[in-house]
Structures are given as C-alpha cells and as structure tokens.
PQR file with spaces between the fields and no chain letter, atoms N, CA, C, O and H, PARSE charges and radii, in Angstrom:
ATOM       1  N    UNK     1     -14.611   -2.255  -18.105 -0.4000 1.5000
ATOM       2  CA   UNK     1     -13.675   -2.661  -17.079 -0.0000 2.0000
ATOM       3  C    UNK     1     -13.311   -1.446  -16.216  0.5500 1.7000
ATOM       4  O    UNK     1     -13.086   -0.351  -16.730 -0.5500 1.4000
ATOM       5  N    UNK     2     -13.259   -1.654  -14.933 -0.4000 1.5000
ATOM       6  CA   UNK     2     -12.933   -0.578  -13.994 -0.0000 2.0000
ATOM       7  C    UNK     2     -11.458   -0.209  -14.110  0.5500 1.7000
ATOM       8  O    UNK     2     -10.621   -1.019  -14.508 -0.5500 1.4000
ATOM       9  H    UNK     2     -13.442   -2.543  -14.515  0.4000 1.0000
ATOM      10  N    UNK     3     -11.169    1.028  -13.754 -0.4000 1.5000
ATOM      11  CA   UNK     3      -9.776    1.479  -13.739 -0.0000 2.0000
ATOM      12  C    UNK     3      -9.005    0.684  -12.685  0.5500 1.7000
ATOM      13  O    UNK     3      -9.568    0.324  -11.652 -0.5500 1.4000
ATOM      14  H    UNK     3     -11.849    1.687  -13.431  0.4000 1.0000
ATOM      15  N    UNK     4      -7.721    0.407  -12.937 -0.4000 1.5000
ATOM      16  CA   UNK     4      -6.947   -0.364  -11.961 -0.0000 2.0000
ATOM      17  C    UNK     4      -6.699    0.427  -10.679  0.5500 1.7000
ATOM      18  O    UNK     4      -6.666    1.658  -10.675 -0.5500 1.4000
ATOM      19  H    UNK     4      -7.263    0.700  -13.776  0.4000 1.0000
ATOM      20  N    UNK     5      -6.527   -0.323   -9.598 -0.4000 1.5000
ATOM      21  CA   UNK     5      -6.191    0.264   -8.301 -0.0000 2.0000
ATOM      22  C    UNK     5      -4.814   -0.245   -7.921  0.5500 1.7000
ATOM      23  O    UNK     5      -4.501   -1.422   -8.099 -0.5500 1.4000
ATOM      24  H    UNK     5      -6.554   -1.323   -9.602  0.4000 1.0000
ATOM      25  N    UNK     6      -3.996    0.654   -7.396 -0.4000 1.5000
ATOM      26  CA   UNK     6      -2.621    0.311   -7.049 -0.0000 2.0000
ATOM      27  C    UNK     6      -2.411    0.453   -5.544  0.5500 1.7000
ATOM      28  O    UNK     6      -3.124    1.192   -4.865 -0.5500 1.4000
ATOM      29  H    UNK     6      -4.250    1.610   -7.251  0.4000 1.0000
ATOM      30  N    UNK     7      -1.430   -0.262   -5.052 -0.4000 1.5000
ATOM      31  CA   UNK     7      -1.072   -0.160   -3.635 -0.0000 2.0000
ATOM      32  C    UNK     7       0.440   -0.067   -3.530  0.5500 1.7000
ATOM      33  O    UNK     7       1.167   -0.428   -4.455 -0.5500 1.4000
ATOM      34  H    UNK     7      -0.851   -0.862   -5.604  0.4000 1.0000
ATOM      35  N    UNK     8       0.902    0.424   -2.385 -0.4000 1.5000
ATOM      36  CA   UNK     8       2.333    0.598   -2.159 -0.0000 2.0000
ATOM      37  C    UNK     8       2.776   -0.165   -0.916  0.5500 1.7000
ATOM      38  O    UNK     8       2.031   -0.266    0.059 -0.5500 1.4000
ATOM      39  H    UNK     8       0.312    0.718   -1.633  0.4000 1.0000
ATOM      40  N    UNK     9       3.976   -0.694   -0.956 -0.4000 1.5000
ATOM      41  CA   UNK     9       4.615   -1.270    0.219 -0.0000 2.0000
ATOM      42  C    UNK     9       6.032   -0.719    0.288  0.5500 1.7000
ATOM      43  O    UNK     9       6.590   -0.299   -0.726 -0.5500 1.4000
ATOM      44  H    UNK     9       4.581   -0.612   -1.748  0.4000 1.0000
ATOM      45  N    UNK    10       6.608   -0.721    1.472 -0.4000 1.5000
ATOM      46  CA   UNK    10       7.951   -0.184    1.684 -0.0000 2.0000
ATOM      47  C    UNK    10       8.872   -1.254    2.285  0.5500 1.7000
ATOM      48  O    UNK    10       9.185   -1.190    3.474 -0.5500 1.4000
ATOM      49  H    UNK    10       6.154   -1.062    2.296  0.4000 1.0000
ATOM      50  N    UNK    11       9.311   -2.231    1.492 -0.4000 1.5000
ATOM      51  CA   UNK    11      10.236   -3.220    2.032 -0.0000 2.0000
ATOM      52  C    UNK    11      11.605   -2.575    2.259  0.5500 1.7000
ATOM      53  O    UNK    11      11.932   -1.571    1.628 -0.5500 1.4000
ATOM      54  H    UNK    11       9.057   -2.283    0.526  0.4000 1.0000
ATOM      55  N    UNK    12      12.383   -3.139    3.139 -0.4000 1.5000
ATOM      56  CA   UNK    12      13.736   -2.632    3.389 -0.0000 2.0000
ATOM      57  C    UNK    12      14.716   -3.729    3.002  0.5500 1.7000
ATOM      58  O    UNK    12      14.690   -4.829    3.552 -0.5500 1.4000
ATOM      59  H    UNK    12      12.117   -3.956    3.652  0.4000 1.0000
ATOM      60  N    UNK    13      15.588   -3.407    2.038 -0.4000 1.5000
ATOM      61  CA   UNK    13      16.602   -4.362    1.599 -0.0000 2.0000
ATOM      62  C    UNK    13      17.959   -3.977    2.164  0.5500 1.7000
ATOM      63  O    UNK    13      18.252   -2.796    2.348 -0.5500 1.4000
ATOM      64  H    UNK    13      15.609   -2.512    1.592  0.4000 1.0000
ATOM      65  N    UNK    14      18.779   -4.971    2.436 -0.4000 1.5000
ATOM      66  CA   UNK    14      20.111   -4.679    2.941 -0.0000 2.0000
ATOM      67  C    UNK    14      21.141   -5.510    2.185  0.5500 1.7000
ATOM      68  O    UNK    14      20.838   -6.569    1.636 -0.5500 1.4000
ATOM      69  H    UNK    14      18.541   -5.931    2.286  0.4000 1.0000
ATOM      70  N    UNK    15      22.372   -4.994    2.176 -0.4000 1.5000
ATOM      71  CA   UNK    15      23.454   -5.668    1.468 -0.0000 2.0000
ATOM      72  C    UNK    15      24.794   -5.160    1.992  0.5500 1.7000
ATOM      73  O    UNK    15      24.947   -3.985    2.325 -0.5500 1.4000
ATOM      74  H    UNK    15      22.618   -4.134    2.623  0.4000 1.0000
ATOM      75  N    UNK    16      25.737   -6.054    2.055 -0.4000 1.5000
ATOM      76  CA   UNK    16      27.105   -5.670    2.373 -0.0000 2.0000
ATOM      77  C    UNK    16      27.884   -5.318    1.127  0.5500 1.7000
ATOM      78  O    UNK    16      29.054   -4.946    1.210 -0.5500 1.4000
ATOM      79  H    UNK    16      25.613   -7.009    1.785  0.4000 1.0000
ATOM      80  N    UNK    17      27.238   -5.433   -0.050 -0.4000 1.5000
ATOM      81  CA   UNK    17      27.914   -5.236   -1.332 -0.0000 2.0000
ATOM      82  C    UNK    17      27.693   -3.834   -1.891  0.5500 1.7000
ATOM      83  O    UNK    17      28.652   -3.103   -2.136 -0.5500 1.4000
ATOM      84  H    UNK    17      26.287   -5.735   -0.117  0.4000 1.0000
ATOM      85  N    UNK    18      26.394   -3.449   -2.098 -0.4000 1.5000
ATOM      86  CA   UNK    18      26.111   -2.167   -2.739 -0.0000 2.0000
ATOM      87  C    UNK    18      24.667   -1.752   -2.509  0.5500 1.7000
ATOM      88  O    UNK    18      23.837   -2.550   -2.073 -0.5500 1.4000
ATOM      89  H    UNK    18      25.615   -4.043   -1.899  0.4000 1.0000
ATOM      90  N    UNK    19      24.384   -0.494   -2.807 -0.4000 1.5000
ATOM      91  CA   UNK    19      23.016    0.021   -2.756 -0.0000 2.0000
ATOM      92  C    UNK    19      22.161   -0.711   -3.789  0.5500 1.7000
ATOM      93  O    UNK    19      21.029   -1.093   -3.493 -0.5500 1.4000
ATOM      94  H    UNK    19      25.058    0.154   -3.161  0.4000 1.0000
ATOM      95  N    UNK    20      22.680   -0.907   -4.977 -0.4000 1.5000
ATOM      96  CA   UNK    20      21.933   -1.616   -6.029 -0.0000 2.0000
ATOM      97  C    UNK    20      21.562   -3.027   -5.592  0.5500 1.7000
ATOM      98  O    UNK    20      20.452   -3.492   -5.849 -0.5500 1.4000
ATOM      99  H    UNK    20      23.600   -0.597   -5.218  0.4000 1.0000
ATOM     100  N    UNK    21      22.487   -3.699   -4.937 -0.4000 1.5000
ATOM     101  CA   UNK    21      22.215   -5.055   -4.453 -0.0000 2.0000
ATOM     102  C    UNK    21      21.139   -5.035   -3.362  0.5500 1.7000
ATOM     103  O    UNK    21      20.305   -5.939   -3.297 -0.5500 1.4000
ATOM     104  H    UNK    21      23.389   -3.321   -4.728  0.4000 1.0000
ATOM     105  N    UNK    22      21.157   -4.021   -2.515 -0.4000 1.5000
ATOM     106  CA   UNK    22      20.130   -3.894   -1.485 -0.0000 2.0000
ATOM     107  C    UNK    22      18.750   -3.671   -2.111  0.5500 1.7000
ATOM     108  O    UNK    22      17.756   -4.210   -1.624 -0.5500 1.4000
ATOM     109  H    UNK    22      21.834   -3.287   -2.568  0.4000 1.0000
ATOM     110  N    UNK    23      18.683   -2.879   -3.190 -0.4000 1.5000
ATOM     111  CA   UNK    23      17.418   -2.677   -3.904 -0.0000 2.0000
ATOM     112  C    UNK    23      16.937   -3.995   -4.495  0.5500 1.7000
ATOM     113  O    UNK    23      15.766   -4.351   -4.358 -0.5500 1.4000
ATOM     114  H    UNK    23      19.490   -2.441   -3.586  0.4000 1.0000
ATOM     115  N    UNK    24      17.834   -4.716   -5.148 -0.4000 1.5000
ATOM     116  CA   UNK    24      17.464   -6.017   -5.743 -0.0000 2.0000
ATOM     117  C    UNK    24      16.946   -6.979   -4.676  0.5500 1.7000
ATOM     118  O    UNK    24      15.981   -7.707   -4.909 -0.5500 1.4000
ATOM     119  H    UNK    24      18.785   -4.427   -5.259  0.4000 1.0000
ATOM     120  N    UNK    25      17.582   -6.984   -3.514 -0.4000 1.5000
ATOM     121  CA   UNK    25      17.155   -7.851   -2.422 -0.0000 2.0000
ATOM     122  C    UNK    25      15.736   -7.507   -1.982  0.5500 1.7000
ATOM     123  O    UNK    25      14.905   -8.399   -1.812 -0.5500 1.4000
ATOM     124  H    UNK    25      18.366   -6.393   -3.324  0.4000 1.0000
ATOM     125  N    UNK    26      15.456   -6.225   -1.797 -0.4000 1.5000
ATOM     126  CA   UNK    26      14.120   -5.792   -1.365 -0.0000 2.0000
ATOM     127  C    UNK    26      13.056   -6.149   -2.399  0.5500 1.7000
ATOM     128  O    UNK    26      11.985   -6.639   -2.041 -0.5500 1.4000
ATOM     129  H    UNK    26      16.131   -5.500   -1.935  0.4000 1.0000
ATOM     130  N    UNK    27      13.340   -5.910   -3.671 -0.4000 1.5000
ATOM     131  CA   UNK    27      12.370   -6.195   -4.735 -0.0000 2.0000
ATOM     132  C    UNK    27      12.137   -7.698   -4.861  0.5500 1.7000
ATOM     133  O    UNK    27      10.999   -8.140   -5.017 -0.5500 1.4000
ATOM     134  H    UNK    27      14.210   -5.512   -3.963  0.4000 1.0000
ATOM     135  N    UNK    28      13.205   -8.478   -4.793 -0.4000 1.5000
ATOM     136  CA   UNK    28      13.071   -9.940   -4.900 -0.0000 2.0000
ATOM     137  C    UNK    28      12.228  -10.500   -3.764  0.5500 1.7000
ATOM     138  O    UNK    28      11.369  -11.355   -3.984 -0.5500 1.4000
ATOM     139  H    UNK    28      14.129   -8.118   -4.666  0.4000 1.0000
ATOM     140  N    UNK    29      12.469  -10.024   -2.561 -0.4000 1.5000
ATOM     141  CA   UNK    29      11.707  -10.525   -1.410 -0.0000 2.0000
ATOM     142  C    UNK    29      10.251  -10.077   -1.491  0.5500 1.7000
ATOM     143  O    UNK    29       9.350  -10.861   -1.195 -0.5500 1.4000
ATOM     144  H    UNK    29      13.166   -9.330   -2.382  0.4000 1.0000
ATOM     145  N    UNK    30      10.008   -8.830   -1.885 -0.4000 1.5000
ATOM     146  CA   UNK    30       8.635   -8.345   -2.033 -0.0000 2.0000
ATOM     147  C    UNK    30       7.913   -9.122   -3.128  0.5500 1.7000
ATOM     148  O    UNK    30       6.728   -9.427   -2.987 -0.5500 1.4000
ATOM     149  H    UNK    30      10.740   -8.192   -2.125  0.4000 1.0000
ATOM     150  N    UNK    31       8.607   -9.447   -4.215 -0.4000 1.5000
ATOM     151  CA   UNK    31       7.998  -10.189   -5.325 -0.0000 2.0000
ATOM     152  C    UNK    31       7.584  -11.594   -4.925  0.5500 1.7000
ATOM     153  O    UNK    31       6.674  -12.168   -5.522 -0.5500 1.4000
ATOM     154  H    UNK    31       9.569   -9.200   -4.330  0.4000 1.0000
ATOM     155  N    UNK    32       8.245  -12.149   -3.922 -0.4000 1.5000
ATOM     156  CA   UNK    32       7.879  -13.482   -3.437 -0.0000 2.0000
ATOM     157  C    UNK    32       6.565  -13.455   -2.659  0.5500 1.7000
ATOM     158  O    UNK    32       5.903  -14.484   -2.524 -0.5500 1.4000
ATOM     159  H    UNK    32       8.985  -11.683   -3.437  0.4000 1.0000
ATOM     160  N    UNK    33       6.187  -12.287   -2.148 -0.4000 1.5000
ATOM     161  CA   UNK    33       4.981  -12.178   -1.328 -0.0000 2.0000
ATOM     162  C    UNK    33       3.840  -11.423   -2.010  0.5500 1.7000
ATOM     163  O    UNK    33       2.680  -11.589   -1.634 -0.5500 1.4000
ATOM     164  H    UNK    33       6.725  -11.451   -2.257  0.4000 1.0000
ATOM     165  N    UNK    34       4.158  -10.592   -3.013 -0.4000 1.5000
ATOM     166  CA   UNK    34       3.170   -9.717   -3.634 -0.0000 2.0000
ATOM     167  C    UNK    34       3.189   -9.900   -5.151  0.5500 1.7000
ATOM     168  O    UNK    34       4.253   -9.902   -5.769 -0.5500 1.4000
ATOM     169  H    UNK    34       5.101  -10.457   -3.319  0.4000 1.0000
ATOM     170  N    UNK    35       2.005  -10.053   -5.744 -0.4000 1.5000
ATOM     171  CA   UNK    35       1.908  -10.175   -7.203 -0.0000 2.0000
ATOM     172  C    UNK    35       1.789   -8.802   -7.845  0.5500 1.7000
ATOM     173  O    UNK    35       1.470   -7.817   -7.177 -0.5500 1.4000
ATOM     174  H    UNK    35       1.141  -10.052   -5.242  0.4000 1.0000
ATOM     175  N    UNK    36       2.044   -8.747   -9.128 -0.4000 1.5000
ATOM     176  CA   UNK    36       1.785   -7.573   -9.972 -0.0000 2.0000
ATOM     177  C    UNK    36       2.628   -6.347   -9.634  0.5500 1.7000
ATOM     178  O    UNK    36       2.177   -5.219   -9.830 -0.5500 1.4000
ATOM     179  H    UNK    36       2.302   -9.547   -9.670  0.4000 1.0000
ATOM     180  N    UNK    37       3.849   -6.551   -9.129 -0.4000 1.5000
ATOM     181  CA   UNK    37       4.730   -5.408   -8.883 -0.0000 2.0000
ATOM     182  C    UNK    37       5.118   -4.811  -10.226  0.5500 1.7000
ATOM     183  O    UNK    37       5.525   -5.525  -11.143 -0.5500 1.4000
ATOM     184  H    UNK    37       4.215   -7.467   -8.970  0.4000 1.0000
ATOM     185  N    UNK    38       4.987   -3.486  -10.331 -0.4000 1.5000
ATOM     186  CA   UNK    38       5.255   -2.837  -11.599 -0.0000 2.0000
ATOM     187  C    UNK    38       6.286   -1.723  -11.558  0.5500 1.7000
ATOM     188  O    UNK    38       6.816   -1.338  -12.600 -0.5500 1.4000
ATOM     189  H    UNK    38       4.657   -2.906   -9.586  0.4000 1.0000
ATOM     190  N    UNK    39       6.583   -1.193  -10.368 -0.4000 1.5000
ATOM     191  CA   UNK    39       7.532   -0.086  -10.305 -0.0000 2.0000
ATOM     192  C    UNK    39       8.057    0.073   -8.885  0.5500 1.7000
ATOM     193  O    UNK    39       7.517   -0.496   -7.936 -0.5500 1.4000
ATOM     194  H    UNK    39       6.153   -1.506   -9.521  0.4000 1.0000
ATOM     195  N    UNK    40       9.120    0.856   -8.761 -0.4000 1.5000
ATOM     196  CA   UNK    40       9.634    1.213   -7.442 -0.0000 2.0000
ATOM     197  C    UNK    40      10.342    2.555   -7.525  0.5500 1.7000
ATOM     198  O    UNK    40      10.753    2.993   -8.600 -0.5500 1.4000
ATOM     199  H    UNK    40       9.559    1.317   -9.532  0.4000 1.0000
ATOM     200  N    UNK    41      10.478    3.198   -6.377 -0.4000 1.5000
ATOM     201  CA   UNK    41      11.267    4.411   -6.230 -0.0000 2.0000
ATOM     202  C    UNK    41      11.944    4.358   -4.873  0.5500 1.7000
ATOM     203  O    UNK    41      11.318    3.971   -3.886 -0.5500 1.4000
ATOM     204  H    UNK    41      10.144    2.843   -5.504  0.4000 1.0000
ATOM     205  N    UNK    42      13.182    4.731   -4.808 -0.4000 1.5000
ATOM     206  CA   UNK    42      13.915    4.664   -3.547 -0.0000 2.0000
ATOM     207  C    UNK    42      13.579    5.897   -2.703  0.5500 1.7000
ATOM     208  O    UNK    42      13.727    7.031   -3.158 -0.5500 1.4000
ATOM     209  H    UNK    42      13.691    5.045   -5.609  0.4000 1.0000
ATOM     210  N    UNK    43      13.127    5.662   -1.471 -0.4000 1.5000
ATOM     211  CA   UNK    43      12.762    6.765   -0.585 -0.0000 2.0000
ATOM     212  C    UNK    43      13.801    7.006    0.505  0.5500 1.7000
ATOM     213  O    UNK    43      13.824    8.080    1.107 -0.5500 1.4000
ATOM     214  H    UNK    43      13.007    4.741   -1.101  0.4000 1.0000
ATOM     215  N    UNK    44      14.659    6.023    0.765 -0.4000 1.5000
ATOM     216  CA   UNK    44      15.690    6.212    1.787 -0.0000 2.0000
ATOM     217  C    UNK    44      16.878    5.303    1.517  0.5500 1.7000
ATOM     218  O    UNK    44      16.725    4.132    1.172 -0.5500 1.4000
ATOM     219  H    UNK    44      14.640    5.151    0.275  0.4000 1.0000
ATOM     220  N    UNK    45      18.063    5.871    1.683 -0.4000 1.5000
ATOM     221  CA   UNK    45      19.310    5.103    1.612 -0.0000 2.0000
ATOM     222  C    UNK    45      20.082    5.416    2.883  0.5500 1.7000
ATOM     223  O    UNK    45      20.311    6.579    3.213 -0.5500 1.4000
ATOM     224  H    UNK    45      18.187    6.823    1.964  0.4000 1.0000
ATOM     225  N    UNK    46      20.477    4.382    3.582 -0.4000 1.5000
ATOM     226  CA   UNK    46      21.303    4.567    4.770 -0.0000 2.0000
ATOM     227  C    UNK    46      22.261    3.399    4.883  0.5500 1.7000
ATOM     228  O    UNK    46      22.188    2.465    4.085 -0.5500 1.4000
ATOM     229  H    UNK    46      20.291    3.437    3.314  0.4000 1.0000
ATOM     230  N    UNK    47      23.135    3.430    5.833 -0.4000 1.5000
ATOM     231  CA   UNK    47      24.087    2.342    5.955 -0.0000 2.0000
ATOM     232  C    UNK    47      24.861    2.406    7.247  0.5500 1.7000
ATOM     233  O    UNK    47      24.676    3.297    8.076 -0.5500 1.4000
ATOM     234  H    UNK    47      23.194    4.189    6.481  0.4000 1.0000
ATOM     235  N    UNK    48      25.729    1.435    7.388 -0.4000 1.5000
ATOM     236  CA   UNK    48      26.567    1.364    8.574 -0.0000 2.0000
ATOM     237  C    UNK    48      28.023    1.619    8.214  0.5500 1.7000
ATOM     238  O    UNK    48      28.468    1.322    7.105 -0.5500 1.4000
ATOM     239  H    UNK    48      25.879    0.711    6.714  0.4000 1.0000
ATOM     240  N    UNK    49      28.743    2.166    9.157 -0.4000 1.5000
ATOM     241  CA   UNK    49      30.154    2.479    8.953 -0.0000 2.0000
ATOM     242  C    UNK    49      30.975    1.715    9.984  0.5500 1.7000
ATOM     243  O    UNK    49      30.623    1.670   11.163 -0.5500 1.4000
ATOM     244  H    UNK    49      28.381    2.407   10.058  0.4000 1.0000
ATOM     245  N    UNK    50      32.060    1.123    9.533 -0.4000 1.5000
ATOM     246  CA   UNK    50      32.977    0.410   10.418 -0.0000 2.0000
ATOM     247  C    UNK    50      34.403    0.774   10.051  0.5500 1.7000
ATOM     248  O    UNK    50      34.794    0.670    8.888 -0.5500 1.4000
ATOM     249  H    UNK    50      32.346    1.160    8.575  0.4000 1.0000
ATOM     250  N    UNK    51      35.165    1.191   11.015 -0.4000 1.5000
ATOM     251  CA   UNK    51      36.562    1.590   10.789 -0.0000 2.0000
ATOM     252  C    UNK    51      36.692    2.649    9.696  0.5500 1.7000
ATOM     253  O    UNK    51      37.625    2.611    8.894 -0.5500 1.4000
ATOM     254  H    UNK    51      34.847    1.275   11.960  0.4000 1.0000
ATOM     255  N    UNK    52      35.759    3.583    9.668 -0.4000 1.5000
ATOM     256  CA   UNK    52      35.817    4.675    8.707 -0.0000 2.0000
ATOM     257  C    UNK    52      35.437    4.306    7.290  0.5500 1.7000
ATOM     258  O    UNK    52      35.659    5.096    6.372 -0.5500 1.4000
ATOM     259  H    UNK    52      35.000    3.614   10.319  0.4000 1.0000
ATOM     260  N    UNK    53      34.865    3.117    7.083 -0.4000 1.5000
ATOM     261  CA   UNK    53      34.470    2.668    5.741 -0.0000 2.0000
ATOM     262  C    UNK    53      33.014    2.217    5.754  0.5500 1.7000
ATOM     263  O    UNK    53      32.495    1.773    6.778 -0.5500 1.4000
ATOM     264  H    UNK    53      34.685    2.475    7.829  0.4000 1.0000
ATOM     265  N    UNK    54      32.366    2.341    4.598 -0.4000 1.5000
ATOM     266  CA   UNK    54      30.995    1.844    4.463 -0.0000 2.0000
ATOM     267  C    UNK    54      31.022    0.326    4.611  0.5500 1.7000
ATOM     268  O    UNK    54      31.703   -0.375    3.863 -0.5500 1.4000
ATOM     269  H    UNK    54      32.787    2.702    3.766  0.4000 1.0000
ATOM     270  N    UNK    55      30.274   -0.160    5.585 -0.4000 1.5000
ATOM     271  CA   UNK    55      30.264   -1.598    5.865 -0.0000 2.0000
ATOM     272  C    UNK    55      28.970   -2.271    5.437  0.5500 1.7000
ATOM     273  O    UNK    55      28.940   -3.482    5.218 -0.5500 1.4000
ATOM     274  H    UNK    55      29.721    0.409    6.193  0.4000 1.0000
ATOM     275  N    UNK    56      27.903   -1.491    5.317 -0.4000 1.5000
ATOM     276  CA   UNK    56      26.603   -2.087    5.044 -0.0000 2.0000
ATOM     277  C    UNK    56      25.690   -1.041    4.420  0.5500 1.7000
ATOM     278  O    UNK    56      25.745    0.134    4.784 -0.5500 1.4000
ATOM     279  H    UNK    56      27.928   -0.508    5.495  0.4000 1.0000
ATOM     280  N    UNK    57      24.852   -1.466    3.482 -0.4000 1.5000
ATOM     281  CA   UNK    57      23.892   -0.589    2.806 -0.0000 2.0000
ATOM     282  C    UNK    57      22.487   -1.043    3.170  0.5500 1.7000
ATOM     283  O    UNK    57      22.202   -2.240    3.186 -0.5500 1.4000
ATOM     284  H    UNK    57      24.807   -2.420    3.186  0.4000 1.0000
ATOM     285  N    UNK    58      21.604   -0.084    3.462 -0.4000 1.5000
ATOM     286  CA   UNK    58      20.203   -0.394    3.724 -0.0000 2.0000
ATOM     287  C    UNK    58      19.374    0.592    2.912  0.5500 1.7000
ATOM     288  O    UNK    58      19.572    1.803    2.998 -0.5500 1.4000
ATOM     289  H    UNK    58      21.836    0.889    3.448  0.4000 1.0000
ATOM     290  N    UNK    59      18.445    0.063    2.124 -0.4000 1.5000
ATOM     291  CA   UNK    59      17.663    0.877    1.195 -0.0000 2.0000
ATOM     292  C    UNK    59      16.173    0.585    1.391  0.5500 1.7000
ATOM     293  O    UNK    59      15.768   -0.566    1.548 -0.5500 1.4000
ATOM     294  H    UNK    59      18.284   -0.922    2.054  0.4000 1.0000
ATOM     295  N    UNK    60      15.371    1.647    1.379 -0.4000 1.5000
ATOM     296  CA   UNK    60      13.918    1.494    1.459 -0.0000 2.0000
ATOM     297  C    UNK    60      13.303    1.962    0.146  0.5500 1.7000
ATOM     298  O    UNK    60      13.172    3.164   -0.083 -0.5500 1.4000
ATOM     299  H    UNK    60      15.700    2.583    1.252  0.4000 1.0000
ATOM     300  N    UNK    61      12.926    1.021   -0.719 -0.4000 1.5000
ATOM     301  CA   UNK    61      12.199    1.413   -1.923 -0.0000 2.0000
ATOM     302  C    UNK    61      10.696    1.415   -1.646  0.5500 1.7000
ATOM     303  O    UNK    61      10.201    0.611   -0.856 -0.5500 1.4000
ATOM     304  H    UNK    61      13.033    0.045   -0.533  0.4000 1.0000
ATOM     305  N    UNK    62       9.988    2.314   -2.294 -0.4000 1.5000
ATOM     306  CA   UNK    62       8.525    2.287   -2.288 -0.0000 2.0000
ATOM     307  C    UNK    62       8.153    1.487   -3.530  0.5500 1.7000
ATOM     308  O    UNK    62       8.472    1.878   -4.652 -0.5500 1.4000
ATOM     309  H    UNK    62      10.391    2.967   -2.935  0.4000 1.0000
ATOM     310  N    UNK    63       7.475    0.364   -3.316 -0.4000 1.5000
ATOM     311  CA   UNK    63       7.165   -0.586   -4.391 -0.0000 2.0000
ATOM     312  C    UNK    63       5.675   -0.520   -4.698  0.5500 1.7000
ATOM     313  O    UNK    63       4.845   -0.636   -3.796 -0.5500 1.4000
ATOM     314  H    UNK    63       7.215    0.046   -2.404  0.4000 1.0000
ATOM     315  N    UNK    64       5.337   -0.333   -5.973 -0.4000 1.5000
ATOM     316  CA   UNK    64       3.943   -0.255   -6.379 -0.0000 2.0000
ATOM     317  C    UNK    64       3.488   -1.503   -7.105  0.5500 1.7000
ATOM     318  O    UNK    64       4.232   -2.091   -7.890 -0.5500 1.4000
ATOM     319  H    UNK    64       6.012   -0.239   -6.705  0.4000 1.0000
ATOM     320  N    UNK    65       2.256   -1.898   -6.831 -0.4000 1.5000
ATOM     321  CA   UNK    65       1.676   -3.046   -7.519 -0.0000 2.0000
ATOM     322  C    UNK    65       0.191   -2.814   -7.767  0.5500 1.7000
ATOM     323  O    UNK    65      -0.447   -1.999   -7.100 -0.5500 1.4000
ATOM     324  H    UNK    65       1.652   -1.421   -6.194  0.4000 1.0000
ATOM     325  N    UNK    66      -0.343   -3.545   -8.739 -0.4000 1.5000
ATOM     326  CA   UNK    66      -1.756   -3.428   -9.116 -0.0000 2.0000
ATOM     327  C    UNK    66      -2.553   -4.500   -8.382  0.5500 1.7000
ATOM     328  O    UNK    66      -2.178   -5.672   -8.378 -0.5500 1.4000
ATOM     329  H    UNK    66       0.175   -4.206   -9.281  0.4000 1.0000
ATOM     330  N    UNK    67      -3.651   -4.090   -7.765 -0.4000 1.5000
ATOM     331  CA   UNK    67      -4.510   -5.040   -7.064 -0.0000 2.0000
ATOM     332  C    UNK    67      -5.305   -5.871   -8.064  0.5500 1.7000
ATOM     333  O    UNK    67      -5.727   -5.367   -9.105 -0.5500 1.4000
ATOM     334  H    UNK    67      -3.956   -3.138   -7.768  0.4000 1.0000
ATOM     335  N    UNK    68      -5.503   -7.132   -7.747 -0.4000 1.5000
ATOM     336  CA   UNK    68      -6.322   -8.020   -8.580 -0.0000 2.0000
ATOM     337  C    UNK    68      -7.785   -7.609   -8.494  0.5500 1.7000
ATOM     338  O    UNK    68      -8.244   -7.059   -7.493 -0.5500 1.4000
ATOM     339  H    UNK    68      -5.160   -7.542   -6.902  0.4000 1.0000
ATOM     340  N    UNK    69      -8.509   -7.896   -9.588 -0.4000 1.5000
ATOM     341  CA   UNK    69      -9.950   -7.756   -9.586 -0.0000 2.0000
ATOM     342  C    UNK    69     -10.410   -6.395   -9.787  0.5500 1.7000
ATOM     343  O    UNK    69     -11.616   -6.148   -9.806 -0.5500 1.4000
ATOM     344  H    UNK    69      -8.136   -8.343  -10.401  0.4000 1.0000
C-alpha cells in the first residue's frame, strides 16, 4: 500500500461568543465538505471591537486531511 497523501485547507470560522466557538464553526463547516479531516492548527486569530470591547472573533485554522486512494 502506498504512503498516504495529505492536503490542507484554510477555512475561516467566526463567532460572537469565543475563539473556541469560531474554531468549532470552521471545523464543522469544513467537515461537511471534506472527508478524512484528522488535525488542525490555528494560523490566525483576529476579531472586531465595538465600544472598546471584543465584539466578534474570527479564526483561521489550517485543517489537514488524508486524500482517498
């Protein structure tokens, strides 16, 4: 059997609740479109500020998956 080949995608998740929730959103949406997701690492965290408070979180995880075949 040949060694597995992996690919990466960079979905962007957002949440008004937390960074963790934004990560979960990105992974859940990517999982609906891509099979065999096995890992992720966060490459960027940013957000919006309103009235001096954090109003929104946006996170870019790098998501890895194994290609079929």
